[in-house]
N, C-alpha and C positions, 0 to 999 in steps of 0.2 A: 529765837536770841538769833540775830546773825551774827556771824563770824571777822573777827577784824583785820582785813586784808594783810596779809606776809610777803611782802618781798622775797624773805628767808626760805620760805615755804615754795614760792612758785617760779622765783629763779633758780633754787635748788633740785627742785623739778626737773628742769630745763636741762641745770648740768650733767644731770645723770642723762635724759635723753642723747645729751652731745657724748656721752661717755660711751654709752650704748651703739650709736653710728658712727664711732671710732673703731669702736670692736667688731660690727657688721665688716669694716674696711679692711683691716686688720686680718679675717675671717675669709675674704675674699683673697686678701694676698698668701695668706697657706697656702690655699688651695689650690694658687697661680693662678686665679684667673685677674688678670692682670689690668685689663679692658673694664670688669665687673669693678676693682677696687679703687680706681681712676673713678668710674663713675661716682661711687660710696663716698670720695673722700671729697669731690666736689661738692655730693651734698652735706656733707659735716660742712665743707665751708661756705656754704650757704648758709647752715642755719648759724654759725660760729657768729660769722659776717652780722646780721642780725642780732645779735645777747652783745656782741661786742660793742657795736652802734649804740644799741638802747642804753648801756653804760656807762659810755663814754660822753652822748648827747644829754642824756636826761640824768639819771645817777649820780657818776660823779659831780659833775658842778654842783648839787645839793650838798653830797657829802663832806667835800671841799670848805662848805659855805658851814659845818654844824660847829655850834658853842662847844659840844663836847667830841673832838674827833676819835675816833677809834687807834686801835691797835698800829695801823699804817695808815701814811696816808695819801691821797688822791695820785699823786705822783706814781706811785711804786705801783698801784692796779694799773697805771698808763701806759709806765715802761713796761710791764710783762706784760700787756696786750700787744704793745711793738713787738715783744721777745717770740711770744709762740706767731704772730704773725712771719716772724721772720724763720722759726722754723718750720712752720707750716709751707715755708714757699720750698726749704732745702728737702724738705719730705716729699714731695709735687714732681720736684725737678730729676730728683733719683730714681721716681717710678717713672717720669718720664724715659729718663735713660735704660732704667733697667727694659723697657717695653719693648727699645731702637736696639736693644743687643740683640742677636744670634748664639744663644748657648744651649751650651749640651746639658742636659736636665738636672745634672750632678752640680755644676755650675748657676743655673738657673735658680734653684733649692737655696744653692750658699749665699749667694747675690741678694735675695727674700730674707734671709737670717741674717745678714748685714744692713738692710734696709729696716726690718724689726728695729734689731739694737739702735740705728737712729733715729726711730719712731716712739721710743724709749725715753727718750731724754725731753720730747715734746711731751710724752703723756703724765712725765713729773712732774712737769713744769706747768699744765693746765691745771693739777689735781692739787698742786703746791696755791692754784692760785685759785681755785674753787675754794678752797678750806678757807683759804683768807679773805675772800669775799665773805660766804658765810659766817665765818668766825670773828667780823670786825661789821665790813663793809654793809651791809642786809641788814645785822642787827643793828645797830645804831642807825641806821635812816627809820629800820621799822621803828623804834625806840623815842626816835627824836624829830620826825616826822606826822603829819596827821592823817586821819584816815581819809581824808576825803582826796589829799592828794597821790597817796599810797593808790588809792581806787581809779585814780582818774589814768596816770601812766599806766599801772598795771592792766585795766582793760587795756587801751591803746595797742600796747604790746601785745599782752595773750592775744586778742584778735590777729594781729601781725605773725606771731609766732603761730598758730595753730596753721593758720593759710599757709606757712611756707613749712614747716613738718609734716600738711598731710602732705604739699606737693614733691617737698622732698624722699617720703617714706615712697612714695609712686614711683620714684625714681628708682630707687634703690630697688624694689620689685621686680622694674623693669631690665634691670641689674640683672638682677637672680634670676629671671626667664630668659634675659639673652634677648632681651628686644631693646637695649639702650646704641 
């Protein structure tokens, strides 16, 4: 017997992969490998952009039209996507500023700590956003859409996700090996 396609399961797995990539970025940051941290952050953004666009373009319009909407409306998810983008831009700017500074080792460590503190807000927003998606958006779409639609949209997205993730993981390996 074939298993019903689950947006909750498949996109939940994407959330965990995004979280892992961001942790790799933070590991590079903690180690003072700023160029690697930038490269990994760009890989994160590439994957996150694909994920966000799928939600914005495919899932949220359908979710907005459900007869029994979930706990939160589609507008909340869109606003959170915008806020995530804004916080990401601040992190990227902060990292580039840090790279452009000539600092003694102690001040560099302190500035890295400051940047990590800023990233905490970003991670918190992403975590709460993912929880809302997995507790309402995705569950309601799984419950109120037909198997054919879910299979079709996930087949297309999954192929794009695998391709993007594979490319970006290779980029991350290159960063870690100093080939970036």
